[in-house]
KOLKE-28647 format. One record per residue (C-alpha): x, y, z; residue in three letters. Coordinates in pm, whole numbers, padded with zeros to 5 digits, always signed. Example, Ala and Ser with C-alpha at 12.3 -4.5 7.8 and 13.67 -1.06 7.14 Angstrom:
<sites>
+01230-00450+00780Ala+01367-00106+00714Ser
</sites>
This chain:
<sites>
+00335+02380-00965Met+00378+02056-01159Arg+00609+02074-01458Lys+00422+02098-01785Gln+00603+01792-01918Ser+00435+01581-01650Gln+00091+01439-01740Pro-00193+01507-01501Asp-00179+01202-01270Pro-00552+01222-01203Arg-00630+01143-01566Thr-00339+00914-01656Thr-00395+00538-01667Arg-00126+00272-01656Val-00116+00115-02005Pro-00209-00248-02054Asp+00068-00503-02090Leu+00159-00645-02428Lys+00062-01014-02444Pro+00342-01254-02365Gly+00440-01573-02185Thr+00719-01708-01969Tyr+00945-01992-02085Arg+00701-02260-01972Asp+00415-02098-02163Gly+00245-01941-01861Ser+00096-01596-01933Pro+00269-01290-01795Leu+00159-01183-01449Asp-00055-00869-01452Asp-00088-00591-01197Leu-00296-00673-00891Gln-00177-00406-00648Tyr-00144-00030-00639Leu+00075+00074-00348Glu+00109+00447-00278Cys+00409+00552-00071Lys+00528+00880+00074Leu+00887+00860+00193Ile+00916+01078+00503Leu+01192+01248+00697Lys+01234+01064+01029Pro+01268+01374+01249Asp+00917+01360+01399Glu+00920+00986+01468Phe+01083+00989+01810Thr+00779+00839+01986Ser+00427+00713+01904Pro+00317+01078+01911Lys+00487+01127+01574Gly+00272+00854+01418Phe-00044+01012+01562Arg+00063+01356+01441Lys+00098+01228+01086Tyr-00233+01045+01121Gly-00402+01382+01173Lys-00263+01500+00838Leu-00405+01187+00674Val-00746+01257+00829Ala-00739+01617+00709Arg-00643+01520+00352Ala-00916+01255+00345Ala-01178+01503+00464Glu-01075+01766+00210Glu-01087+01512-00073Cys-01415+01352+00028Gly-01247+01020+00108Ile-01384+00790+00375Gly-01137+00729+00658Tyr-01220+00481+00934Asp-00973+00466+01223Thr-01180+00242+01451Ala-00985-00075+01371Gly-00650+00090+01441Ala-00743+00288+01753Thr-00546+00165+02052Gly-00324-00069+01853Thr+00044-00088+01933Arg+00322-00045+01676Pro+00438-00364+01508Gln+00809-00447+01499Ile+00978-00614+01203Arg+01344-00682+01134Glu+01460-00636+00774Val+01792-00753+00627Met+01908-00678+00271Phe+02154-00916+00108Leu+02380-00833-00187Asp+02731-00865-00325Thr+03001-00623-00214Gly+02954-00418-00531Asp+02572-00422-00501Phe+02531-00622-00820Arg+02176-00733-00742Leu+02053-00381-00674Tyr+02241-00240-00974Asn+02052-00490-01189Asn+01715-00390-01034Ala+01693-00697-00806Phe+01626-00677-00432Ile+01678-00968-00193Leu+01574-00933+00168Arg+01480-01132+00476Arg+01207-01011+00709Arg+01093-01127+01054Val+00795-01009+01263Lys+00833-00961+01638Phe+00582-00937+01920Glu+00675-00856+02280Asp+01040-00893+02185Gly+01015-01237+02024Phe+00970-01351+01662Pro+00615-01468+01594Ile+00675-01616+01248Asp+00968-01777+01076Glu+01181-01550+00857Pro+01028-01457+00522Glu+01234-01428+00204Ile+01133-01156-00044Val+01290-01141-00389Phe+01184-00869-00631Lys+01261-00703-00959Tyr+01177-00331-00950Arg+01203-00091-01243His+01006+00198-01404Pro+00937-00008-01721Asp+00617-00204-01656Gln+00657-00442-01951Gln+01018-00518-01861Gln+00920-00595-01503Val+00632-00821-01607Ala+00858-01022-01836Glu+01099-01109-01553Val+00986-01448-01421Asp+01048-01423-01046Val+00910-01769-00968Arg+01159-01954-00746Pro+01299-02303-00786Asn+01178-02434-00449Ile+00951-02710-00321Pro+00623-02595-00177Gly+00416-02282-00215Glu+00518-01922-00269Tyr+00332-01595-00328Arg+00370-01368-00629Ile+00284-00997-00615Lys+00298-00761-00912Phe+00262-00402-00793Lys+00251-00052-00930Ala+00424+00162-00667Glu+00337+00532-00669Ala+00594+00772-00523Leu+00617+01152-00535Pro+00811+01307-00821Leu+01184+01311-00754Lys+01223+01688-00736Asp+00887+01844-00645Glu+00564+01805-00452Ile+00233+01760-00631Gly+00252+01463-00865Gly+00374+01108-00875Tyr+00600+00865-01056Arg+00558+00491-01086Leu+00788+00200-01018Leu+00676-00153-01095Phe+00766-00434-00861Ser+00744-00807-00938His+00783-00992-00607Asn+00794-01344-00477Val+00789-01427-00108Gln+00805-01749+00093Phe+00915-01875+00437Pro+01287-01938+00476Leu+01219-02306+00552Ser+01102-02352+00190Arg+01443-02253+00054Ala+01661-02553-00037Pro+01934-02648+00208Glu+02297-02565+00136Gly+02502-02246+00138Asp+02223-01991+00100Arg+02470-01703+00092Met+02654-01833-00214Ala+02563-01652-00535Met+02557-01974-00735Asp+02308-02121-00488Arg+02094-01807-00491Ile+02087-01811-00872Ala+01965-02173-00857Glu+01680-02068-00629Ile+01598-01759-00838Phe+01647-01842-01209Pro+01561-01480-01297Ala+01919-01396-01198Met+02063-01644-01448Gly+02188-01383-01695Ala+02357-01172-01427Met+02738-01197-01418Lys+02880-01387-01123Arg+03230-01451-00999Gln+03363-01784-00883Arg+03280-01862-00519Asn+03103-01528-00485Glu+02881-01469-00183Arg+02629-01217-00063Val+02638-01043+00274Ser+02441-00795+00479Leu+02416-00464+00289Val+02627-00204+00467Asn+02639-00432+00773Gln+02300-00291+00868Thr+01997-00466+01013Ile+01686-00249+00987Val+01426-00235+01262Glu+01089-00131+01125Glu+00833+00021+01363Val+00497+00018+01187Leu+00173+00173+01310Gln-00167+00104+01152Asp-00368+00424+01101Leu-00700+00321+00951Gly-00884+00230+00633Thr-00931+00466+00338Leu-01245+00430+00125Asp-01220+00571-00227Phe-01566+00454-00329Gly-01674+00202-00593Lys-01557-00080-00364Gly-01197+00042-00351Val-01054+00048+00003Thr-00701+00047+00140Ala-00545+00000+00483Asp-00305+00283+00566Ala-00002+00277+00791Asn+00302+00483+00882Val+00644+00339+00963Ala+00988+00431+01087Leu+01304+00251+00972Trp+01598+00267+01211Arg+01919+00071+01257Thr+01916-00226+01488Arg+02127-00166+01797Gly+02214+00201+01753Glu+01851+00294+01680His+01970+00553+01429Gln+01659+00687+01257Ala+01687+00636+00880Leu+01356+00718+00715Val+00980+00714+00760Gly+00704+00607+00524Glu+00329+00650+00486Phe+00172+00382+00268Ala-00157+00237+00157Phe-00224-00043-00089Ala-00522-00128-00310Val-00562-00492-00418Lys-00769-00591-00722Phe-00817-00902-00935Lys-00799-00714-01266Arg-00689-00359-01337Arg-01023-00303-01512Gln-01194-00357-01176Asp-01068-00020-01048Val-01329+00240-01141His-01203+00566-01293Asp-01370+00774-01021Lys-01206+00574-00743Ala-00870+00600-00919Arg-00909+00977-00953Ala-00999+01012-00584Arg-00695+00805-00491Cys-00465+01029-00697Ala-00625+01347-00561Arg-00580+01228-00202Phe-00218+01123-00265Phe-00134+01464-00408Ile-00322+01660-00140Arg-00147+01471+00141Leu+00188+01562-00016Gln+00086+01927-00018Gln-00041+01930+00340Leu+00264+01747+00470Gly+00527+01894+00237Ala+00769+01952+00526Ala+00767+01579+00601Trp+00844+01457+00248Ile+01184+01307+00162Tyr+01198+01360-00215Leu+01390+01136-00454Gly+01427+00849-00207Ala+01311+00496-00137Thr+01358+00309+00189Lys+01575+00046+00021Thr+01785+00313-00150Gly+01857+00484+00181Ile+01988+00160+00333Val+02213+00105+00031Tyr+02353+00458+00057Arg+02435+00448+00428Leu+02812+00406+00380Lys+02847+00627+00070Gly+02935+00490-00275Asn+02572+00495-00396Pro+02472+00212-00628Pro+02336+00267-00980Gln+01978+00178-00897Ala+01677+00192-01130His+01450+00378-00889Glu
</sites>
């Protein structure tokens, strides 16, 4: 049972942001994504059969909750492969200050199909605090901003959810200015949001825990919550590059909207009901109190003081 101190997630709305602007007078970014994530134990993901097995749980939860679930577009598709690298100081100062810096590359048939993508984010439970962090980079050319509400299960029990808010910017590596891109001073020039963070002279970032993550991601289908609200669902395995040590799995689906008011209350309630029911049906799969990023940071012990 859910603790009485927890509000009923099916009736709880994310509060509106307080009005504000960034230094240049631009209005604060507002939420445009709801991403629901279930962090999963990796035990079952030893072959594509594990993805299909979890897909059956998704189908059952959707049927029980009256949610449309179309798998036609995903049937017969092969898993996608992406390489993920996290960069930080030796004492994890970025992560301890709620920043995440990573590089990601997509592969197909063993070869990269796009240039590396840089993702810089500020993630924290305080929505207003996250919105007020201006993640816009100091680079020539275009970049993409995403402000997300990320729903995760409660840290210590099945049957509810907690929210993290993530303010992201992403762009191709070629858009980053030339120079020593591993130097903290250079990184702070590219990402002014880090300006207030303490830095040491000649400090550099490196690969977190000397670990490159290989992500194996399988599309499952499209969920339809009604009132025009749909979401593509997928399941993924994170494992170490080289050793192929399984780290963690994840089921996720994301809803995109122009304005938070565009998401109808009935669709929101169906989404919450489905998210909770899938937790209940697949309770043995759930890895409580974790995020994928957090697991990578904790690989060598000495856990950081994250805000997740």
